[in-house]
C-alpha positions in Angstrom: 87.9 147.3 168.5 86.1 144.3 166.9 86.2 140.6 166.5 87.0 138.8 163.2 84.9 139.4 160.1 82.8 137.1 158.0 85.5 137.1 155.4 88.0 135.7 157.9 85.5 133.0 159.2 84.7 129.6 157.7 81.5 127.6 157.6 81.6 125.3 160.7 78.1 123.9 160.8 74.9 123.9 158.7 71.3 123.3 159.4 69.6 121.0 156.9 65.8 121.0 156.8 64.0 118.6 154.6 67.1 118.0 152.5 67.7 121.8 152.1 70.6 123.7 153.7 68.6 126.4 155.5 71.3 128.1 157.7 75.1 128.3 157.9 77.1 129.0 161.0 80.4 130.6 160.3 83.2 131.0 162.8 86.7 130.3 164.0 88.0 127.4 166.0 91.4 126.2 167.4 92.7 123.0 168.9 95.7 123.0 171.1 97.8 119.9 171.8 99.0 119.1 175.3 102.4 120.8 174.6 100.6 124.0 173.7 101.1 123.8 170.0 98.3 124.4 167.5 97.1 121.0 166.3 94.3 122.5 164.1 92.8 125.9 163.4 90.3 127.4 161.1 89.1 131.0 160.6 90.9 133.6 162.6 91.7 132.2 166.1 94.3 135.0 166.9 91.6 137.7 166.6 90.0 139.0 169.8 86.7 137.7 171.1 84.6 138.3 174.2 84.8 134.8 175.8 81.6 135.6 177.8 80.8 132.8 180.3 83.7 130.6 179.3 85.6 132.8 181.7 83.5 131.8 184.7 85.8 129.0 185.9 88.7 131.5 186.0 86.6 134.1 187.7 85.8 131.5 190.3 89.6 130.8 190.6 90.1 134.5 191.2 87.4 134.6 193.9 89.1 131.7 195.6 92.5 133.3 195.3 90.9 136.2 197.2 89.9 133.9 200.0 86.4 132.8 199.0 86.1 129.4 200.9 84.1 127.4 198.4 83.7 123.6 198.2 81.9 121.0 196.2 78.8 122.1 194.5 79.5 125.7 195.6 82.6 125.7 193.3 80.7 124.3 190.4 77.8 126.8 190.7 80.4 129.6 190.9 81.7 128.4 187.5 78.2 127.8 186.1 75.7 129.1 183.6 73.1 127.3 185.6 69.5 126.7 184.7 68.0 127.6 188.0 66.9 124.3 189.5 66.1 124.2 193.1 69.5 122.5 193.8 71.2 125.4 192.0 69.4 128.0 194.0 70.3 126.1 197.2 74.0 126.2 196.2 73.8 129.9 195.5 72.0 130.5 198.8 74.7 128.6 200.7 77.4 130.9 199.4 75.4 134.0 200.3 74.8 132.5 203.7 78.5 132.1 204.3 79.0 135.8 203.4 76.1 136.7 205.7 74.3 138.4 202.8 70.9 138.1 201.2 70.0 137.8 197.6 69.5 141.6 197.4 73.3 141.9 197.5 73.6 140.3 194.1 74.0 142.8 191.3 73.2 140.4 188.4 69.8 141.3 186.9 66.6 139.5 187.9 65.6 136.7 185.6 63.4 133.7 185.1 65.1 130.4 185.6 65.5 128.1 182.5 64.4 125.2 184.6 60.7 124.4 184.0 59.9 123.2 187.5 61.4 126.3 189.2 59.7 128.6 186.7 56.3 127.0 187.3 56.8 127.3 191.1 57.7 131.0 190.8 54.6 131.6 188.6 52.3 129.5 190.9 53.5 131.4 194.0 53.5 134.8 192.2 57.1 135.4 193.1 58.3 136.6 189.6 61.8 137.1 188.4 64.7 137.2 190.9 68.4 137.7 190.9 69.2 134.2 192.2 67.6 132.6 189.1 69.8 134.5 186.8 72.3 132.0 185.3 75.4 133.9 186.6 74.2 134.2 190.2 76.7 131.6 191.5 79.6 133.7 190.1 78.2 136.8 191.7 77.7 135.1 195.1 81.3 133.9 195.0 82.4 137.5 194.2 80.5 138.7 197.2 82.0 136.1 199.5 85.5 137.1 198.4 84.7 140.7 199.1 83.4 140.0 202.6 86.4 137.8 203.4 88.7 140.7 202.6 86.7 143.5 203.9 86.3 144.9 200.4 83.2 146.9 199.5 80.3 144.8 198.3 78.3 147.6 196.7 81.0 148.2 194.0 82.2 144.6 193.4 81.5 144.9 189.7 83.6 148.1 189.2 86.6 147.2 187.0 88.8 149.1 189.4 87.6 147.0 192.4 90.4 144.9 193.9 88.5 141.7 193.1 88.0 142.6 189.4 91.7 143.6 189.1 92.5 140.1 190.4 90.1 138.5 187.9 91.9 140.3 185.0 95.3 139.2 186.4 94.0 135.6 186.6 92.7 135.6 183.0 96.1 137.1 181.8 98.0 134.4 183.8 96.0 131.5 182.3 95.7 132.8 178.7 99.2 134.1 178.4 97.9 137.3 176.9 97.5 140.9 178.1 93.9 142.1 178.5 93.3 143.9 175.2 89.9 145.4 176.1 87.5 145.3 179.0 83.8 145.5 178.5 80.6 144.6 180.4 79.1 141.1 180.3 75.4 140.4 180.2 75.3 140.0 184.0 77.0 143.3 184.5 80.5 141.9 185.4 83.6 143.2 183.7 84.5 141.2 180.6 88.0 140.7 179.2 88.7 140.3 175.4 91.3 137.7 174.5 92.0 135.6 171.4 90.5 132.1 170.9 94.0 130.7 171.1 94.4 132.3 174.5 91.1 130.8 175.6 92.2 127.4 174.4 95.3 127.8 176.6 93.1 128.5 179.5 91.1 125.3 178.9 94.2 123.2 178.3 95.5 124.2 181.8 92.1 123.8 183.4 91.6 120.3 181.8 95.0 119.1 183.0 94.3 120.4 186.5 91.3 118.1 187.1 92.0 115.5 189.8 95.7 116.5 189.6 97.3 117.1 193.0 100.4 118.6 191.2 98.3 121.3 189.5 97.6 124.8 190.9 95.4 124.1 193.9 92.6 126.5 192.9 92.5 125.4 189.3 92.4 121.8 190.4 89.6 122.5 192.8 87.5 124.3 190.1 88.2 121.7 187.4 87.6 118.8 189.7 84.4 120.2 191.0 83.1 120.9 187.5 83.6 117.2 186.7 82.3 115.9 190.0 79.2 118.2 190.0 78.5 118.7 186.2 74.7 119.1 186.9 75.5 122.3 188.6 77.6 123.8 185.8 74.6 123.9 183.4 71.7 121.6 184.3 70.4 118.0 184.0 70.2 116.9 180.4 71.9 120.1 179.1 74.8 119.8 176.6 77.7 120.9 178.9 76.5 118.7 181.7 76.1 115.7 179.5 79.5 116.0 177.9 81.2 116.3 181.3 79.2 113.3 182.7 79.9 111.1 179.7 83.4 112.1 178.6 85.1 113.7 181.7 85.9 116.7 179.5 85.7 120.2 181.0 83.0 122.0 179.0 81.8 125.5 179.3 79.6 127.5 177.0 79.6 131.3 176.6 77.0 133.6 175.1 77.2 134.6 171.5 78.4 131.2 170.2 81.5 130.6 172.4 82.6 127.2 173.7 85.7 126.0 175.6 86.7 122.4 176.0 89.6 120.9 178.0 90.6 117.3 178.4 92.5 115.9 181.4 95.4 115.1 179.1 95.7 118.7 178.0 93.9 118.8 174.7 91.7 121.9 174.3 89.3 123.5 171.9 88.0 127.0 171.7 85.2 128.0 169.3 83.4 131.2 168.4 80.4 131.2 166.0 80.2 134.6 164.4 76.4 134.8 164.3 76.2 134.2 168.0 74.4 130.8 167.7 75.6 128.0 169.9 73.5 125.2 168.5 76.4 123.7 166.4 79.2 124.2 169.0 79.0 120.8 170.6 79.1 119.1 167.2 82.1 121.1 166.1 83.9 120.8 169.4 83.6 117.1 169.9 84.4 116.5 166.2 87.6 118.4 166.6 88.6 116.5 169.7 87.9 113.3 167.9 89.9 114.5 164.8 93.0 114.9 166.9 92.5 111.7 168.8 91.6 113.2 172.2 88.4 111.2 172.3 87.2 108.4 170.0 84.7 108.9 167.2 82.4 106.4 169.0 82.5 108.5 172.1 81.8 111.7 170.2 78.9 110.1 168.3 77.3 108.6 171.5 77.3 112.0 173.3 76.2 114.0 170.2 73.2 111.7 169.9 72.1 113.0 173.3 73.0 116.7 173.0 72.1 117.7 169.4 68.5 118.9 169.1 66.8 117.8 165.9 65.4 120.2 163.4 61.6 119.8 163.7 58.4 120.5 161.8 55.1 120.1 163.7 57.0 118.5 166.5 58.7 115.7 164.4 62.3 115.6 163.2 62.7 116.9 159.6 66.4 117.8 159.6 69.7 117.9 161.3 72.6 120.1 162.4 75.7 118.9 160.4 79.3 119.7 160.0 79.7 122.2 157.2 81.3 120.8 154.0 84.0 123.4 154.2 85.0 122.2 157.7 84.8 118.5 156.5 87.1 119.3 153.7 89.6 121.0 156.0 89.5 118.0 158.3 90.4 115.8 155.4 
């Protein structure tokens, strides 16, 4: 099996350095209206993708369905691709403590944190890489708590046939409206389900509407609300996902290899996959698409993008920008 091809993709963003278009990011994207209809699409959004970490909120929902008693920042860190701040590590530790397990029970790989302060501390104290600093450790801790709660084995919690992982697949199928077409292995070792971008957009439409909504599915509401209430735990202070949630109240979750999911509380959603695996143009494309359909204002999009788009630099000074590709601009009219 494979994802869509370059011939099916369209240019979504370009990198302009010193007036010269240096790189092009091709991909597919889809916007769903609150009624579930396709409001806009480019590329091949019906083709399969690995959603990567955009599935984390739904893996957290599955862990909670299995009885993992998470609250507040614990919920947010379970749905996170965190940067490994000290607060992040404390949240992961609190979940493991509830499960009466230590960090050695985590089966995500050891890693350095992305947070500079934590990394400097680890180097200064000669502690090295560890599993809790891996950006998926919150999800793994929630998995372990669910297993302990049910008396399920913890040494095989990443096995696709484990009862928890079967529940994860059922949850993804429920929210996407699609059958799992293929199950692989994510970068952290967890099972990874392939679905279409349109299915991913359905998931984020439901998740966005669930935020602060007492009529929504209780676990979806808990996850969505916690992501918006504790956005600094979902990625990290100053990071794109965190800033978008802080400023716009829009559920935002990146995934490796150029995937992004966005969901508004009114039910608009966007799903994006950059074919080259780069994520540097995703926020630009995603917020532009939400603005195009009226889910957010152009002024809101511009304000946030001024904070989250990194300039193209030369010798430390800005010499270029990441821009919407002319092909996408033409399609947007």
